[in-house]
One Martini backbone bead per residue (centre of mass of N, CA, C, O) as a GRO file, in nm:
protein
  537
    1MET     BB    1   0.864  -1.899  -1.785
    2LYS     BB    2   0.679  -1.616  -1.654
    3ILE     BB    3   0.670  -1.287  -1.573
    4VAL     BB    4   0.371  -1.130  -1.453
    5ASN     BB    5   0.257  -0.809  -1.480
    6PRO     BB    6   0.188  -0.765  -1.186
    7VAL     BB    7   0.287  -0.952  -0.907
    8LEU     BB    8   0.152  -0.719  -0.724
    9LYS     BB    9  -0.167  -0.659  -0.675
   10GLY     BB   10  -0.230  -0.376  -0.593
   11PHE     BB   11  -0.149  -0.220  -0.308
   12ASN     BB   12   0.220  -0.230  -0.374
   13ALA     BB   13   0.460  -0.035  -0.273
   14ASP     BB   14   0.791   0.009  -0.256
   15PRO     BB   15   0.994  -0.222  -0.322
   16SER     BB   16   1.175  -0.467  -0.117
   17ILE     BB   17   1.428  -0.683  -0.235
   18ILE     BB   18   1.522  -1.027  -0.153
   19ARG     BB   19   1.771  -1.288  -0.089
   20VAL     BB   20   1.744  -1.614   0.086
   21GLY     BB   21   1.884  -1.823  -0.079
   22ASP     BB   22   1.585  -1.964  -0.234
   23THR     BB   23   1.445  -1.689  -0.125
   24PHE     BB   24   1.200  -1.445  -0.178
   25TYR     BB   25   1.149  -1.093  -0.083
   26ILE     BB   26   0.877  -0.853  -0.019
   27ALA     BB   27   0.852  -0.513   0.075
   28ASN     BB   28   0.577  -0.291   0.168
   29SER     BB   29   0.384  -0.039   0.175
   30THR     BB   30   0.095   0.087   0.406
   31PHE     BB   31   0.067   0.330   0.566
   32GLU     BB   32  -0.247   0.361   0.739
   33TRP     BB   33  -0.228   0.052   0.749
   34PHE     BB   34  -0.325  -0.227   0.949
   35PRO     BB   35  -0.064  -0.373   0.948
   36GLY     BB   36   0.273  -0.323   0.895
   37VAL     BB   37   0.392  -0.435   0.630
   38GLN     BB   38   0.436  -0.620   0.347
   39ILE     BB   39   0.507  -0.979   0.300
   40HIS     BB   40   0.648  -1.160   0.038
   41GLU     BB   41   0.680  -1.491  -0.115
   42SER     BB   42   0.941  -1.668  -0.316
   43LYS     BB   43   1.087  -1.928  -0.550
   44ASP     BB   44   1.056  -1.772  -0.874
   45LEU     BB   45   0.926  -1.463  -0.919
   46VAL     BB   46   0.615  -1.541  -0.992
   47ASN     BB   47   0.515  -1.655  -0.716
   48TRP     BB   48   0.308  -1.505  -0.455
   49GLU     BB   49   0.303  -1.476  -0.086
   50LEU     BB   50   0.135  -1.377   0.185
   51ILE     BB   51   0.294  -1.396   0.526
   52THR     BB   52   0.336  -1.090   0.657
   53HIS     BB   53   0.329  -0.844   0.944
   54PRO     BB   54   0.555  -0.699   1.145
   55LEU     BB   55   0.363  -0.445   1.232
   56ASP     BB   56   0.153  -0.578   1.503
   57ARG     BB   57   0.215  -0.338   1.713
   58ILE     BB   58   0.222  -0.048   1.894
   59SER     BB   59   0.533  -0.049   1.963
   60LEU     BB   60   0.593  -0.037   1.640
   61LEU     BB   61   0.291   0.104   1.571
   62ASP     BB   62   0.162   0.446   1.593
   63MET     BB   63  -0.127   0.593   1.402
   64ARG     BB   64  -0.297   0.764   1.565
   65GLY     BB   65  -0.385   1.049   1.361
   66ASN     BB   66  -0.289   1.012   1.098
   67ASP     BB   67  -0.256   1.086   0.796
   68ASP     BB   68  -0.326   1.061   0.495
   69SER     BB   69  -0.066   0.876   0.371
   70GLY     BB   70   0.065   0.797   0.607
   71GLY     BB   71   0.309   0.633   0.775
   72ILE     BB   72   0.423   0.377   0.578
   73TRP     BB   73   0.733   0.437   0.419
   74ALA     BB   74   0.948   0.265   0.256
   75PRO     BB   75   1.057  -0.011   0.326
   76ASP     BB   76   1.351  -0.200   0.448
   77LEU     BB   77   1.494  -0.506   0.339
   78SER     BB   78   1.732  -0.722   0.511
   79TYR     BB   79   2.033  -0.947   0.517
   80CYS     BB   80   2.230  -1.006   0.819
   81ASP     BB   81   2.386  -1.182   1.058
   82GLY     BB   82   2.131  -1.394   1.066
   83LYS     BB   83   1.923  -1.149   0.990
   84PHE     BB   84   1.658  -0.936   0.985
   85TRP     BB   85   1.614  -0.605   0.841
   86LEU     BB   86   1.396  -0.324   0.941
   87VAL     BB   87   1.318  -0.027   0.777
   88TYR     BB   88   1.108   0.251   0.895
   89THR     BB   89   0.845   0.493   0.825
   90ASP     BB   90   0.670   0.743   1.024
   91VAL     BB   91   0.422   0.952   0.899
   92LYS     BB   92   0.250   1.251   1.017
   93VAL     BB   93   0.316   1.454   0.772
   94THR     BB   94   0.216   1.533   0.421
   95GLU     BB   95   0.160   1.844   0.425
   96GLY     BB   96   0.363   2.093   0.338
   97ALA     BB   97   0.674   2.192   0.467
   98PHE     BB   98   0.646   1.932   0.642
   99LYS     BB   99   0.805   1.601   0.753
  100ASP     BB  100   0.694   1.434   0.999
  101CYS     BB  101   0.927   1.182   1.116
  102THR     BB  102   1.016   0.828   1.179
  103ASN     BB  103   1.292   0.616   1.216
  104TYR     BB  104   1.323   0.257   1.214
  105LEU     BB  105   1.442  -0.049   1.388
  106THR     BB  106   1.410  -0.401   1.308
  107THR     BB  107   1.439  -0.751   1.415
  108ALA     BB  108   1.486  -1.098   1.278
  109GLU     BB  109   1.532  -1.445   1.238
  110ASP     BB  110   1.236  -1.449   1.139
  111ILE     BB  111   1.015  -1.334   0.907
  112ARG     BB  112   0.762  -1.408   1.115
  113GLY     BB  113   0.905  -1.391   1.371
  114PRO     BB  114   0.986  -1.203   1.605
  115TRP     BB  115   1.000  -0.858   1.654
  116SER     BB  116   1.166  -0.613   1.765
  117GLU     BB  117   1.209  -0.355   1.928
  118PRO     BB  118   1.241  -0.038   1.846
  119ILE     BB  119   1.479   0.173   1.686
  120ARG     BB  120   1.558   0.492   1.702
  121LEU     BB  121   1.696   0.712   1.464
  122ASN     BB  122   1.524   0.938   1.285
  123GLY     BB  123   1.386   1.256   1.090
  124VAL     BB  124   1.525   1.381   0.816
  125GLY     BB  125   1.382   1.141   0.647
  126PHE     BB  126   1.279   0.931   0.408
  127ASP     BB  127   1.350   0.634   0.262
  128ALA     BB  128   1.502   0.419   0.432
  129SER     BB  129   1.819   0.242   0.426
  130LEU     BB  130   2.032  -0.051   0.464
  131PHE     BB  131   2.387  -0.071   0.458
  132HIS     BB  132   2.608  -0.354   0.410
  133ASP     BB  133   2.922  -0.374   0.444
  134ASP     BB  134   3.215  -0.578   0.401
  135ASP     BB  135   3.344  -0.450   0.686
  136GLY     BB  136   3.065  -0.435   0.886
  137LYS     BB  137   2.940  -0.183   0.819
  138LYS     BB  138   2.670   0.061   0.873
  139TYR     BB  139   2.406   0.233   0.673
  140LEU     BB  140   2.211   0.515   0.629
  141VAL     BB  141   1.978   0.569   0.362
  142GLN     BB  142   1.847   0.898   0.264
  143MET     BB  143   1.632   1.134   0.245
  144GLU     BB  144   1.634   1.491   0.268
  145TRP     BB  145   1.456   1.737   0.436
  146ASP     BB  146   1.340   2.077   0.327
  147HIS     BB  147   1.145   2.346   0.456
  148ARG     BB  148   1.263   2.564   0.293
  149GLU     BB  149   1.119   2.777   0.056
  150TYR     BB  150   1.421   2.841  -0.089
  151HIS     BB  151   1.415   2.531  -0.124
  152HIS     BB  152   1.437   2.221  -0.204
  153PRO     BB  153   1.296   1.961  -0.026
  154PHE     BB  154   1.501   1.776  -0.184
  155HIS     BB  155   1.827   1.773  -0.070
  156GLY     BB  156   1.910   1.459  -0.062
  157ILE     BB  157   2.141   1.202  -0.015
  158LYS     BB  158   2.193   1.034   0.291
  159LEU     BB  159   2.478   0.938   0.497
  160THR     BB  160   2.481   0.712   0.793
  161GLU     BB  161   2.619   0.578   1.051
  162TYR     BB  162   2.579   0.257   1.220
  163SER     BB  163   2.562   0.140   1.557
  164VAL     BB  164   2.533  -0.167   1.693
  165GLU     BB  165   2.637  -0.128   1.983
  166GLN     BB  166   2.462   0.154   2.032
  167GLN     BB  167   2.194   0.173   1.873
  168ARG     BB  168   2.294   0.409   1.662
  169LEU     BB  169   2.352   0.689   1.521
  170LEU     BB  170   2.619   0.891   1.359
  171PRO     BB  171   2.578   1.217   1.288
  172GLU     BB  172   2.883   1.299   1.222
  173THR     BB  173   2.869   1.110   0.945
  174GLY     BB  174   2.688   1.286   0.790
  175LYS     BB  175   2.609   1.290   0.425
  176ILE     BB  176   2.579   1.426   0.120
  177ILE     BB  177   2.607   1.215  -0.185
  178TYR     BB  178   2.332   1.306  -0.349
  179ASN     BB  179   2.134   1.521  -0.587
  180GLY     BB  180   2.082   1.436  -0.860
  181THR     BB  181   1.880   1.546  -1.098
  182ASN     BB  182   1.673   1.774  -1.276
  183VAL     BB  183   1.410   1.617  -1.186
  184LYS     BB  184   1.411   1.542  -0.902
  185LEU     BB  185   1.288   1.401  -0.622
  186THR     BB  186   1.501   1.246  -0.452
  187GLU     BB  187   1.465   0.892  -0.372
  188GLY     BB  188   1.472   0.568  -0.278
  189PRO     BB  189   1.744   0.448  -0.161
  190HIS     BB  190   2.008   0.219  -0.287
  191ILE     BB  191   2.290   0.014  -0.195
  192TYR     BB  192   2.555  -0.142  -0.399
  193LYS     BB  193   2.824  -0.383  -0.403
  194LEU     BB  194   2.996  -0.394  -0.727
  195ASN     BB  195   3.283  -0.440  -0.880
  196GLY     BB  196   3.407  -0.189  -0.691
  197PHE     BB  197   3.123  -0.057  -0.663
  198TYR     BB  198   2.895   0.197  -0.577
  199TYR     BB  199   2.549   0.158  -0.607
  200LEU     BB  200   2.293   0.403  -0.680
  201PHE     BB  201   1.954   0.383  -0.622
  202ALA     BB  202   1.693   0.611  -0.754
  203ALA     BB  203   1.425   0.815  -0.722
  204GLU     BB  204   1.214   1.022  -0.944
  205GLY     BB  205   0.954   1.272  -1.009
  206GLY     BB  206   0.764   1.132  -0.859
  207THR     BB  207   0.472   0.917  -0.799
  208VAL     BB  208   0.411   0.949  -1.118
  209TRP     BB  209   0.435   0.987  -1.453
  210SER     BB  210   0.748   1.107  -1.397
  211HIS     BB  211   0.866   0.864  -1.306
  212GLN     BB  212   1.194   0.735  -1.184
  213GLU     BB  213   1.513   0.561  -1.241
  214VAL     BB  214   1.838   0.588  -1.106
  215VAL     BB  215   2.203   0.565  -1.163
  216ALA     BB  216   2.488   0.549  -0.945
  217ARG     BB  217   2.858   0.584  -0.901
  218SER     BB  218   3.138   0.467  -0.686
  219ASN     BB  219   3.452   0.409  -0.524
  220ASP     BB  220   3.311   0.571  -0.293
  221LEU     BB  221   3.073   0.586  -0.059
  222TYR     BB  222   3.087   0.921  -0.034
  223GLY     BB  223   3.220   0.982  -0.295
  224THR     BB  224   3.168   1.054  -0.606
  225TYR     BB  225   2.873   1.049  -0.813
  226GLU     BB  226   2.789   0.887  -1.112
  227THR     BB  227   2.566   0.927  -1.367
  228GLN     BB  228   2.382   0.773  -1.570
  229SER     BB  229   2.302   0.862  -1.893
  230GLU     BB  230   2.063   0.669  -1.861
  231THR     BB  231   1.765   0.597  -1.785
  232PHE     BB  232   1.666   0.313  -1.630
  233LEU     BB  233   1.349   0.395  -1.543
  234THR     BB  234   1.056   0.465  -1.759
  235ALA     BB  235   0.713   0.590  -1.881
  236PHE     BB  236   0.692   0.893  -1.966
  237TYR     BB  237   0.748   0.844  -2.298
  238ASP     BB  238   0.501   0.607  -2.265
  239GLY     BB  239   0.161   0.640  -2.257
  240ASP     BB  240   0.090   0.327  -2.371
  241ASN     BB  241   0.196   0.185  -2.147
  242PRO     BB  242   0.065  -0.034  -1.914
  243LEU     BB  243   0.312   0.069  -1.750
  244GLN     BB  244   0.321   0.306  -1.498
  245LYS     BB  245   0.521   0.491  -1.280
  246CYS     BB  246   0.806   0.397  -1.306
  247GLY     BB  247   0.982   0.301  -1.003
  248HIS     BB  248   1.087   0.248  -0.716
  249GLY     BB  249   1.340   0.026  -0.612
  250SER     BB  250   1.506  -0.303  -0.634
  251LEU     BB  251   1.777  -0.532  -0.609
  252VAL     BB  252   1.840  -0.872  -0.749
  253ASP     BB  253   1.967  -1.196  -0.716
  254THR     BB  254   2.050  -1.505  -0.820
  255GLU     BB  255   2.197  -1.816  -0.795
  256ASN     BB  256   2.285  -1.769  -1.124
  257GLY     BB  257   2.345  -1.441  -1.170
  258GLU     BB  258   2.092  -1.293  -1.195
  259TRP     BB  259   1.891  -0.993  -1.266
  260TYR     BB  260   1.658  -0.787  -1.070
  261PHE     BB  261   1.373  -0.545  -1.072
  262ALA     BB  262   1.182  -0.397  -0.827
  263HIS     BB  263   0.874  -0.206  -0.888
  264LEU     BB  264   0.674   0.049  -0.930
  265THR     BB  265   0.325   0.069  -1.046
  266GLY     BB  266   0.070   0.171  -1.290
  267ARG     BB  267  -0.281   0.106  -1.402
  268PRO     BB  268  -0.451   0.265  -1.629
  269TRP     BB  269  -0.768   0.407  -1.695
  270HIS     BB  270  -1.061   0.489  -1.904
  271HIS     BB  271  -1.292   0.665  -2.016
  272GLU     BB  272  -1.476   0.666  -2.302
  273THR     BB  273  -1.451   1.002  -2.316
  274GLU     BB  274  -1.137   0.968  -2.315
  275SER     BB  275  -0.829   1.025  -2.345
  276HIS     BB  276  -0.514   0.841  -2.330
  277HIS     BB  277  -0.333   1.122  -2.261
  278ASP     BB  278  -0.584   1.333  -2.165
  279PRO     BB  279  -0.587   1.187  -1.937
  280ARG     BB  280  -0.373   0.927  -1.832
  281GLY     BB  281  -0.547   0.831  -1.578
  282TRP     BB  282  -0.672   0.561  -1.352
  283CYS     BB  283  -0.552   0.424  -1.026
  284THR     BB  284  -0.735   0.218  -0.829
  285LEU     BB  285  -0.494   0.005  -0.747
  286GLY     BB  286  -0.262   0.173  -0.746
  287ARG     BB  287   0.056   0.079  -0.641
  288GLU     BB  288   0.252  -0.160  -0.782
  289THR     BB  289   0.431  -0.470  -0.850
  290ALA     BB  290   0.724  -0.512  -1.045
  291ILE     BB  291   0.939  -0.713  -1.275
  292GLN     BB  292   1.274  -0.685  -1.401
  293LYS     BB  293   1.522  -0.739  -1.617
  294VAL     BB  294   1.886  -0.744  -1.572
  295GLU     BB  295   2.166  -0.593  -1.727
  296TRP     BB  296   2.515  -0.553  -1.837
  297ASN     BB  297   2.740  -0.359  -1.960
  298GLU     BB  298   3.071  -0.298  -2.058
  299LYS     BB  299   3.070  -0.051  -1.825
  300GLY     BB  300   2.877  -0.146  -1.572
  301TRP     BB  301   2.579  -0.095  -1.656
  302PRO     BB  302   2.248  -0.094  -1.610
  303TYR     BB  303   1.961  -0.268  -1.773
  304ILE     BB  304   1.655  -0.305  -1.926
  305VAL     BB  305   1.494  -0.564  -2.043
  306GLY     BB  306   1.291  -0.433  -2.314
  307GLY     BB  307   1.302  -0.161  -2.167
  308LYS     BB  308   1.261   0.127  -1.960
  309GLN     BB  309   0.930   0.098  -1.936
  310GLY     BB  310   0.850  -0.184  -1.922
  311SER     BB  311   0.707  -0.518  -1.876
  312LEU     BB  312   0.463  -0.765  -1.862
  313GLU     BB  313   0.683  -0.969  -1.978
  314VAL     BB  314   0.923  -1.195  -1.820
  315ASP     BB  315   1.191  -1.367  -1.776
  316ALA     BB  316   1.263  -1.617  -1.600
  317PRO     BB  317   1.469  -1.777  -1.414
  318ILE     BB  318   1.725  -1.978  -1.426
  319GLY     BB  319   1.675  -2.295  -1.264
  320TYR     BB  320   1.365  -2.260  -1.202
  321GLU     BB  321   1.097  -2.382  -1.054
  322GLU     BB  322   0.776  -2.398  -1.021
  323HIS     BB  323   0.592  -2.227  -0.734
  324PRO     BB  324   0.310  -2.259  -0.627
  325VAL     BB  325   0.042  -2.099  -0.462
  326PRO     BB  326  -0.201  -2.046  -0.268
  327SER     BB  327  -0.513  -1.976  -0.293
  328VAL     BB  328  -0.755  -1.740  -0.238
  329ASN     BB  329  -1.024  -1.730  -0.052
  330PRO     BB  330  -1.321  -1.561  -0.130
  331LEU     BB  331  -1.437  -1.692   0.144
  332ASP     BB  332  -1.540  -1.556   0.469
  333HIS     BB  333  -1.673  -1.696   0.787
  334PHE     BB  334  -1.535  -1.630   1.061
  335ASP     BB  335  -1.379  -1.902   1.210
  336SER     BB  336  -1.152  -1.754   1.317
  337LYS     BB  337  -0.944  -1.592   1.565
  338GLU     BB  338  -0.843  -1.438   1.310
  339LEU     BB  339  -0.769  -1.238   1.076
  340ASN     BB  340  -0.723  -1.220   0.773
  341ILE     BB  341  -0.429  -1.133   0.609
  342HIS     BB  342  -0.596  -0.941   0.392
  343PHE     BB  343  -0.664  -0.771   0.629
  344ASN     BB  344  -0.743  -0.432   0.734
  345THR     BB  345  -0.678  -0.136   0.926
  346LEU     BB  346  -0.720   0.188   1.052
  347ARG     BB  347  -0.421   0.267   1.231
  348ILE     BB  348  -0.554   0.038   1.402
  349PRO     BB  349  -0.603  -0.232   1.572
  350PHE     BB  350  -0.754  -0.539   1.622
  351THR     BB  351  -0.970  -0.511   1.889
  352LYS     BB  352  -1.206  -0.506   2.139
  353LYS     BB  353  -1.285  -0.215   2.064
  354MET     BB  354  -1.369  -0.292   1.764
  355GLY     BB  355  -1.384  -0.625   1.803
  356SER     BB  356  -1.505  -0.970   1.715
  357LEU     BB  357  -1.466  -1.347   1.673
  358SER     BB  358  -1.628  -1.467   1.957
  359GLU     BB  359  -1.909  -1.352   2.052
  360ARG     BB  360  -1.997  -1.469   1.755
  361SER     BB  361  -2.006  -1.743   1.605
  362GLY     BB  362  -1.916  -1.686   1.268
  363TRP     BB  363  -1.868  -1.379   1.338
  364LEU     BB  364  -1.831  -1.032   1.280
  365ARG     BB  365  -1.772  -0.792   1.526
  366LEU     BB  366  -1.869  -0.446   1.529
  367PHE     BB  367  -1.800  -0.145   1.679
  368GLY     BB  368  -1.913   0.160   1.703
  369GLN     BB  369  -1.759   0.450   1.568
  370ASN     BB  370  -1.618   0.636   1.378
  371SER     BB  371  -1.599   0.777   1.098
  372LEU     BB  372  -1.446   0.777   0.776
  373THR     BB  373  -1.319   1.076   0.851
  374SER     BB  374  -1.139   0.960   1.052
  375HIS     BB  375  -0.803   0.934   1.242
  376HIS     BB  376  -0.888   0.713   1.456
  377ASP     BB  377  -1.174   0.546   1.557
  378VAL     BB  378  -1.215   0.278   1.332
  379SER     BB  379  -1.462   0.037   1.204
  380PHE     BB  380  -1.252  -0.120   0.964
  381VAL     BB  381  -1.264  -0.402   0.742
  382ALA     BB  382  -1.016  -0.454   0.482
  383ARG     BB  383  -0.944  -0.483   0.127
  384ARG     BB  384  -0.799  -0.495  -0.161
  385TRP     BB  385  -0.790  -0.394  -0.468
  386GLN     BB  386  -0.695  -0.649  -0.743
  387SER     BB  387  -0.923  -0.562  -0.948
  388PHE     BB  388  -1.125  -0.413  -1.189
  389ASP     BB  389  -1.307  -0.684  -1.148
  390PHE     BB  390  -1.566  -0.723  -0.896
  391VAL     BB  391  -1.712  -0.899  -0.610
  392ALA     BB  392  -1.879  -0.792  -0.310
  393GLU     BB  393  -1.990  -0.953   0.006
  394THR     BB  394  -2.263  -0.946   0.258
  395LYS     BB  395  -2.384  -0.999   0.605
  396VAL     BB  396  -2.610  -0.804   0.815
  397ASN     BB  397  -2.654  -0.742   1.169
  398TYR     BB  398  -2.879  -0.465   1.250
  399GLN     BB  399  -3.002  -0.217   1.522
  400PRO     BB  400  -3.086   0.079   1.477
  401PHE     BB  401  -3.183   0.414   1.660
  402SER     BB  402  -3.002   0.603   1.467
  403TYR     BB  403  -2.864   0.816   1.223
  404GLN     BB  404  -2.568   0.777   1.371
  405GLN     BB  405  -2.616   0.487   1.256
  406MET     BB  406  -2.390   0.269   1.054
  407ALA     BB  407  -2.389  -0.032   0.841
  408GLY     BB  408  -2.153  -0.207   0.605
  409LEU     BB  409  -2.047  -0.145   0.272
  410ALA     BB  410  -1.715  -0.037   0.166
  411ASN     BB  411  -1.546   0.216  -0.032
  412TYR     BB  412  -1.187   0.309  -0.013
  413TYR     BB  413  -0.929   0.557   0.013
  414ASN     BB  414  -1.013   0.798   0.206
  415SER     BB  415  -1.156   1.030   0.423
  416LYS     BB  416  -1.258   1.191   0.138
  417HIS     BB  417  -1.285   0.891  -0.019
  418TRP     BB  418  -1.609   0.740  -0.027
  419SER     BB  419  -1.835   0.453   0.014
  420MET     BB  420  -2.181   0.329   0.102
  421ILE     BB  421  -2.375   0.059   0.216
  422GLN     BB  422  -2.656   0.087   0.451
  423VAL     BB  423  -2.761   0.055   0.773
  424THR     BB  424  -3.018   0.258   0.911
  425TRP     BB  425  -3.201   0.555   1.033
  426GLN     BB  426  -3.543   0.677   1.050
  427GLU     BB  427  -3.802   0.839   1.188
  428ASP     BB  428  -4.038   0.726   0.971
  429LYS     BB  429  -3.899   0.411   0.909
  430GLY     BB  430  -3.646   0.332   1.043
  431ARG     BB  431  -3.509   0.093   0.891
  432VAL     BB  432  -3.253   0.148   0.637
  433ILE     BB  433  -3.140   0.199   0.304
  434GLU     BB  434  -2.823   0.348   0.212
  435ILE     BB  435  -2.637   0.580   0.001
  436THR     BB  436  -2.297   0.693   0.030
  437GLU     BB  437  -2.071   0.988  -0.019
  438ASN     BB  438  -1.722   1.087  -0.036
  439ASN     BB  439  -1.618   1.396  -0.215
  440ARG     BB  440  -1.383   1.595  -0.125
  441GLY     BB  441  -1.557   1.610   0.159
  442ILE     BB  442  -1.836   1.563   0.022
  443PHE     BB  443  -2.153   1.483   0.131
  444THR     BB  444  -2.379   1.207   0.018
  445SER     BB  445  -2.724   1.133  -0.007
  446TYR     BB  446  -2.904   0.950  -0.242
  447LEU     BB  447  -3.202   0.869  -0.119
  448LYS     BB  448  -3.318   0.972   0.136
  449ASP     BB  449  -3.661   0.962   0.125
  450GLN     BB  450  -3.595   0.682  -0.057
  451ALA     BB  451  -3.534   0.500   0.143
  452ILE     BB  452  -3.510   0.160   0.227
  453GLN     BB  453  -3.727  -0.029   0.381
  454ILE     BB  454  -3.716  -0.249   0.658
  455PRO     BB  455  -3.855  -0.508   0.761
  456ASP     BB  456  -3.921  -0.634   1.073
  457ASP     BB  457  -3.872  -0.953   0.980
  458VAL     BB  458  -3.581  -0.853   0.912
  459GLU     BB  459  -3.266  -0.925   1.034
  460SER     BB  460  -3.099  -0.946   0.762
  461VAL     BB  461  -2.860  -0.799   0.532
  462TYR     BB  462  -2.762  -0.780   0.194
  463PHE     BB  463  -2.446  -0.701   0.033
  464ARG     BB  464  -2.332  -0.544  -0.285
  465VAL     BB  465  -2.050  -0.510  -0.511
  466ASN     BB  466  -2.000  -0.385  -0.853
  467VAL     BB  467  -1.700  -0.391  -1.030
  468ARG     BB  468  -1.633  -0.198  -1.357
  469THR     BB  469  -1.377  -0.010  -1.342
  470GLN     BB  470  -1.534   0.278  -1.397
  471TYR     BB  471  -1.770   0.140  -1.228
  472TYR     BB  472  -2.022   0.124  -0.955
  473THR     BB  473  -2.249  -0.095  -0.768
  474TYR     BB  474  -2.531  -0.146  -0.560
  475SER     BB  475  -2.671  -0.415  -0.358
  476TYR     BB  476  -2.968  -0.595  -0.236
  477SER     BB  477  -3.092  -0.825   0.027
  478LEU     BB  478  -3.348  -1.002   0.229
  479ASP     BB  479  -3.255  -1.337   0.154
  480GLY     BB  480  -3.001  -1.407  -0.059
  481LYS     BB  481  -3.156  -1.424  -0.358
  482GLU     BB  482  -3.290  -1.147  -0.404
  483TRP     BB  483  -3.173  -0.891  -0.614
  484VAL     BB  484  -3.107  -0.527  -0.584
  485GLU     BB  485  -3.029  -0.269  -0.787
  486VAL     BB  486  -2.908   0.036  -0.736
  487PRO     BB  487  -2.953   0.341  -0.935
  488ILE     BB  488  -2.631   0.395  -0.857
  489VAL     BB  489  -2.357   0.547  -1.024
  490LEU     BB  490  -2.016   0.507  -0.963
  491ASP     BB  491  -1.700   0.654  -0.972
  492SER     BB  492  -1.391   0.507  -0.956
  493ALA     BB  493  -1.190   0.751  -0.977
  494ILE     BB  494  -1.234   0.859  -0.680
  495LEU     BB  495  -1.042   0.587  -0.597
  496SER     BB  496  -0.778   0.748  -0.692
  497ASP     BB  497  -0.478   0.891  -0.700
  498ASP     BB  498  -0.535   1.103  -0.931
  499TYR     BB  499  -0.782   1.239  -0.805
  500VAL     BB  500  -0.664   1.319  -0.530
  501LEU     BB  501  -0.421   1.492  -0.645
  502GLN     BB  502  -0.595   1.741  -0.744
  503THR     BB  503  -0.641   1.830  -0.407
  504TYR     BB  504  -0.421   1.630  -0.274
  505GLY     BB  505  -0.118   1.500  -0.138
  506GLY     BB  506  -0.255   1.233  -0.041
  507PHE     BB  507  -0.176   0.946  -0.287
  508PHE     BB  508  -0.050   0.626  -0.190
  509THR     BB  509  -0.254   0.395  -0.235
  510GLY     BB  510  -0.581   0.254  -0.251
  511ALA     BB  511  -0.840   0.055  -0.294
  512PHE     BB  512  -1.107  -0.048  -0.072
  513VAL     BB  513  -1.288  -0.330   0.079
  514GLY     BB  514  -1.559  -0.340   0.336
  515LEU     BB  515  -1.629  -0.331   0.688
  516VAL     BB  516  -1.871  -0.120   0.868
  517ASN     BB  517  -1.898   0.080   1.185
  518ILE     BB  518  -2.115   0.350   1.281
  519ASP     BB  519  -2.111   0.550   1.609
  520TYR     BB  520  -2.134   0.888   1.694
  521SER     BB  521  -2.306   0.868   1.965
  522GLY     BB  522  -2.135   0.648   2.163
  523TYR     BB  523  -2.277   0.341   2.195
  524ARG     BB  524  -2.146   0.102   2.033
  525LEU     BB  525  -2.303  -0.042   1.822
  526PRO     BB  526  -2.345  -0.348   1.702
  527ALA     BB  527  -2.216  -0.545   1.422
  528ASP     BB  528  -2.296  -0.832   1.223
  529PHE     BB  529  -2.087  -1.057   1.023
  530ASP     BB  530  -2.106  -1.355   0.843
  531TYR     BB  531  -1.954  -1.252   0.573
  532PHE     BB  532  -1.690  -1.247   0.309
  533LYS     BB  533  -1.679  -1.156  -0.042
  534TYR     BB  534  -1.410  -1.194  -0.295
  535GLU     BB  535  -1.465  -1.174  -0.655
  536GLU     BB  536  -1.312  -1.218  -0.947
  537ALA     BB  537  -1.374  -1.181  -1.299
   0.00000   0.00000   0.00000
């Protein structure tokens, strides 16, 4: 049995992995997508199933107005005292001198909830984790942000004691315990107490091609910490490794005493006209989760089995039988009372203001709200791209009476980078099909006066997107049988971290595909979607 990486495909960054008894859990960042924090479960480290999103209500997570790639950064999941502890950061500002954020703590006896109302901790920096020492004390470990332009913004790793009785941090105990290496951008800290040492694992180099994970240790929790002579994990020096951007992760042991490290990674692709070294590639699936096997040398330092660059295939743990998980149904007919667990919405929850699964039985109704450029009220129900090649499809019933109204199928990275095929309206044609794109905030209508007129006797229109790694195209059908591909070829790279990074600082998610209804006229015109299909090639 082999672990085949990445184990969590598509946007699943900053993994926090733990084991409780015979079950493994991974919590991942979700940034501006609601509900917050993805948690997957596994019995063998090979097969993983998405089981819950803990931050499923506004009292736990209010992101309305958050920046692109703001929201939930690097949640930390732990288990102690008979319950799960989840520390998470809600980032409000992503670019510029400041990182306005708040760190919270919530707990639950069951991983599926209910989760307690949040305890506000602090805002001194992001990537916070909770360390449970064996003497019963607890500590928040986090990077500290420094806005002063004459300092490096990543000030160091800070440790602050947390009082369970008072449900607050004790700021007088706070101390910078580690400054990192000269690679800098030290973040994502986790502390483990093993064999008499406190081991500090931390990410460095930024979550790009230069990303890495380092390990330091100390006899005393507050330091001084000695850094391991060799970088623990990085693909920076191996541009041809299929797993790139390796770093930012956490450590877990098995019941039989083996060790594994879950970390983020990206899988770049290249246009046929490009060198494979410059540019280094485009990661349209965002930052994914991989798992590497870890062993310890004679001096007590950890190392990655197979090389510090990370491997596609890793030996599964000894003594574990394979536990397959249910496959995800590619077709959703919207027959449930709740959205499929693989669907997310932007910043705000799916409520009656956004839509309904009951007003028209077997259909998803979305009420028109803000455009996809908005950071507030957007009616967009979407799921991750999890393959380089897939087809997504829907059927929409929509009767617009203004060009300010448009509904259809969209592919989205953030508010400045997206495209859609839509039913909309033109003065001279009535209902039409149009393809639009937002690229670095510049909006383009591709068909314009050649928009495809919808006959009056056609009630519903079918839309399809065909993604083939480097490019994607949209198709439509008026009867669900005869399909017409629109001859507009869109570059998938525009929906990648790496493309967005060229002009914007917020680049932490991945591409999504889903259903959208825009009505910025304010009339909230509904659009009904009969089904959604996502089928990987």
